[in-house]
C-alpha positions in Angstrom: -12.2 20.1 0.7 -10.1 23.0 1.9 -6.4 22.4 2.5 -6.6 23.1 6.3 -9.5 20.6 6.7 -7.5 17.9 4.8 -4.5 18.6 7.0 -6.7 18.0 10.0 -7.7 14.6 8.5 -4.1 13.8 7.9 -3.3 14.5 11.5 -6.1 12.2 12.7 -4.9 9.4 10.5 -1.3 9.8 11.8 -2.7 9.4 15.4 -4.1 6.0 14.3 -1.0 4.9 12.3 1.4 2.1 13.0 4.8 1.0 11.8 5.4 -1.7 9.1 6.5 -4.2 11.8 3.4 -3.4 14.0 1.1 -3.9 11.0 2.6 -7.3 10.3 2.3 -8.3 13.9 -1.3 -7.1 14.0 -2.2 -9.2 10.9 -0.5 -12.3 12.4 -2.1 -11.9 15.8 -5.5 -11.3 14.3 -5.1 -14.4 12.0 -4.0 -16.6 14.9 -7.2 -15.5 16.7 -9.3 -16.5 13.7 -9.9 -12.9 12.6 -8.8 -10.5 9.9 -8.1 -6.8 10.0 -11.1 -4.7 9.0 -14.8 -4.6 9.7 -15.8 -7.6 7.6 -15.0 -11.2 8.7 -15.2 -14.3 6.5 -13.5 -17.6 5.7 -12.4 -16.2 2.3 -10.7 -13.2 3.9 -9.0 -15.5 6.4 -7.7 -17.6 3.6 -6.5 -14.5 1.7 -4.7 -13.3 4.9 -2.9 -16.6 5.3 -1.7 -16.4 1.8 -0.7 -12.8 2.1 1.4 -13.5 5.2 3.5 -15.9 3.2 3.8 -13.4 0.3 4.9 -10.6 2.7 7.5 -12.8 4.3 8.8 -13.9 0.9 9.0 -10.4 -0.4 10.7 -9.1 2.7 13.5 -11.6 2.1 13.8 -11.4 -1.7 13.0 -7.9 -2.9 16.0 -6.0 -4.3 16.3 -2.3 -5.0 18.1 -1.2 -8.2 21.3 0.7 -7.3 20.5 3.8 -9.3 17.0 3.9 -7.8 18.4 3.4 -4.3 20.8 6.3 -4.8 17.9 8.6 -5.9 15.8 7.6 -2.9 18.7 8.1 -0.5 19.3 11.6 -1.9 15.8 12.8 -1.1 16.0 15.6 1.5 12.5 16.6 2.4 11.0 15.1 5.6 7.8 13.3 4.6 5.4 10.7 5.9 4.4 7.9 3.5 0.9 7.1 4.9 -0.3 3.8 3.4 -3.9 2.7 3.8 -4.0 -1.1 4.0 -5.7 -4.2 5.3 -4.1 -7.7 5.9 -6.5 -9.6 3.5 -5.7 -7.5 0.4 -3.5 -9.2 -2.2 -2.3 -5.9 -3.7 -1.2 -4.8 -0.2 0.8 -8.0 0.3 2.7 -7.5 -3.0 3.3 -3.7 -2.8 3.8 -2.9 0.9 7.1 -4.8 1.2 8.4 -2.8 -1.8 7.2 0.5 -0.2 9.0 -0.5 3.0 12.2 -1.3 1.2 12.4 2.2 -0.2 11.4 3.9 3.0 14.2 2.1 4.8 16.7 3.7 2.5 16.1 7.3 3.8 15.4 8.4 7.3 13.6 11.4 5.9 10.8 9.0 4.7 8.8 7.8 7.6 6.4 4.9 6.7 3.1 5.0 8.5 0.3 2.4 8.0 -3.4 2.9 8.7 -6.2 0.4 8.4 -8.8 1.3 5.7 -11.9 0.3 7.6 -10.9 2.2 10.8 -10.0 5.3 8.8 -12.7 5.7 6.3 -12.6 9.5 6.9 -9.1 9.5 5.4 -9.4 7.0 2.5 -12.5 8.7 1.3 -10.4 11.7 0.2 -8.3 9.4 -2.0 -10.8 7.1 -3.8 -10.1 5.2 -7.0 -13.1 5.6 -9.3 -15.3 6.1 -6.3 -14.0 3.0 -4.5 -11.9 2.6 -1.3 -9.2 0.7 -3.2 -6.0 -0.2 -1.4 -3.1 0.1 -0.9 -3.2 3.8 -1.2 0.0 5.8 -0.4 -0.3 9.4 0.5 2.9 11.4 0.8 2.7 14.2 3.3 5.1 16.9 4.4 6.0 16.2 8.1 5.9 19.8 9.2 2.9 21.3 7.3 1.0 18.0 6.8 0.4 19.1 3.2 -0.3 16.3 0.8 2.5 16.2 -1.7 1.5 13.2 -3.8 -0.6 10.0 -4.0 0.1 6.5 -5.3 -2.1 3.5 -5.6 -3.8 1.1 -5.7 -1.7 -0.8 -8.2 1.2 -0.1 -10.5 0.2 1.2 -13.9 0.7 -2.1 -15.8 -1.3 -4.1 -13.2 -4.1 -1.5 -13.4 -4.2 -1.9 -17.2 -4.3 -5.7 -16.9 -7.4 -5.5 -14.7 -9.1 -2.7 -16.7 -8.5 -4.4 -20.1 -9.8 -7.8 -18.7 -12.9 -6.2 -17.2 -13.6 -4.3 -20.4 -13.4 -7.6 -22.4 -15.2 -9.9 -19.9 -17.4 -7.6 -17.9 -16.0 -8.6 -14.5 -12.9 -9.3 -12.4 -12.9 -13.1 -11.9 -10.5 -15.8 -10.7 -8.8 -16.0 -14.1 -7.6 -12.4 -14.1 -6.7 -12.5 -10.4 -4.3 -15.4 -11.2 -2.9 -13.3 -14.1 -2.4 -10.4 -11.7 -0.5 -12.6 -9.2 1.8 -13.9 -12.0 2.5 -10.3 -13.0 3.5 -9.3 -9.5 5.7 -12.4 -9.1 7.4 -11.7 -12.4 7.8 -7.9 -11.7 9.4 -8.5 -8.2 8.4 -5.0 -7.0 10.4 -3.1 -9.6 7.4 -1.2 -11.0 6.1 -0.2 -7.6 9.5 1.1 -6.6 10.0 3.0 -9.9 6.6 4.7 -9.7 7.2 5.6 -6.0 10.5 7.2 -6.9 8.7 9.6 -9.1 7.0 11.1 -6.0 10.5 12.0 -4.8 11.4 14.2 -7.8 
């Protein structure tokens, strides 16, 4: 796709974007009405959403940013959007989005914007992972030119490797490896997400 066409798609996504607070409120309001964000509704997705609301609340309270990393983020001077494609039922979103928000809060030059995957397929389809609309996906965009400067997602590298290795050995992603992934996130405490995101700011 030509650069100008992609910039148009970025602009359309920004029109649909919301703040981190608004995203959390939308997920809560939808859940209380017996719905989930996105175009697919199911009991499983409702259960995942309930669990993710607890995770997000916990991470918002407990995540800490390393001092050296915080200094690096605070020193970044280019004005950018961090557009994150997400849905409330996604476990990887629940673990990573609070860490993304913690970093964005450190620098007023970084404006966090969140768009729902299913409502913005025209956008996520430019940033597929092995052909799939995997989330969360963070797209860093220059605020003036709307040029895409970098992309991150859908998981930190060690978490990706955990899933890839298990799938290669067992042929599928099942409940066992999903539990392993949750343990990894809980042990890592957002540190790898933050470190990888800081590389976008070099």
